[in-house]
C-alpha positions as CSV (number, residue, x, y, z in Angstrom):
1,M,0.0,0.0,0.0
2,Y,1.1,3.5,-0.8
3,K,-0.1,6.9,0.4
4,C,0.1,10.3,-1.4
5,A,2.0,13.0,0.5
6,K,-0.3,15.7,-0.9
7,C,-3.9,14.4,-0.8
8,G,-3.4,11.7,1.8
9,K,-5.3,9.0,-0.2
10,E,-4.1,5.4,0.1
11,F,-3.8,3.2,-3.0
12,S,-2.2,-0.1,-4.2
13,K,0.6,-0.6,-6.6
14,E,-1.8,-1.7,-9.3
15,E,-3.7,1.6,-9.0
16,M,-0.4,3.5,-9.3
17,E,0.5,1.7,-12.5
18,I,-2.4,3.4,-14.3
19,L,-0.2,6.5,-14.9
20,P,3.3,6.4,-16.3
21,G,6.0,6.8,-13.7
22,V,5.5,7.0,-9.9
23,K,2.5,9.3,-9.4
24,C,-0.7,9.5,-7.3
25,P,-3.6,8.2,-9.4
26,Y,-5.9,10.8,-7.8
27,C,-4.0,14.1,-7.9
28,G,-0.9,13.3,-10.0
29,W,1.6,14.3,-7.2
30,R,4.9,12.5,-7.6
31,I,5.7,12.1,-3.9
32,V,4.3,8.8,-2.5
33,I,5.0,7.1,0.8
34,K,5.2,3.3,1.1
35,L,3.2,2.3,4.1
36,R,4.5,-0.3,6.5
37,A,2.6,-3.3,7.9
38,P,0.8,-2.5,11.2
39,T,2.3,-5.5,13.0
40,V,5.1,-5.1,15.5
41,K,8.1,-7.3,15.3
42,R,9.5,-8.3,18.7
43,V,13.2,-9.1,19.2
44,R,14.6,-10.9,22.2
45,A,17.3,-9.1,24.2
46,I,20.6,-10.8,24.6
């Protein structure tokens, strides 16, 4: 999932491939943020 830095809408990679290059399919802004999974990874301490 990706999020537009200007309009704030979330979209998938398939939706982003509609336009040439890396752009928001809703507003055409070229700055998109890749969202991370909401899960937390726990690491044991040594």
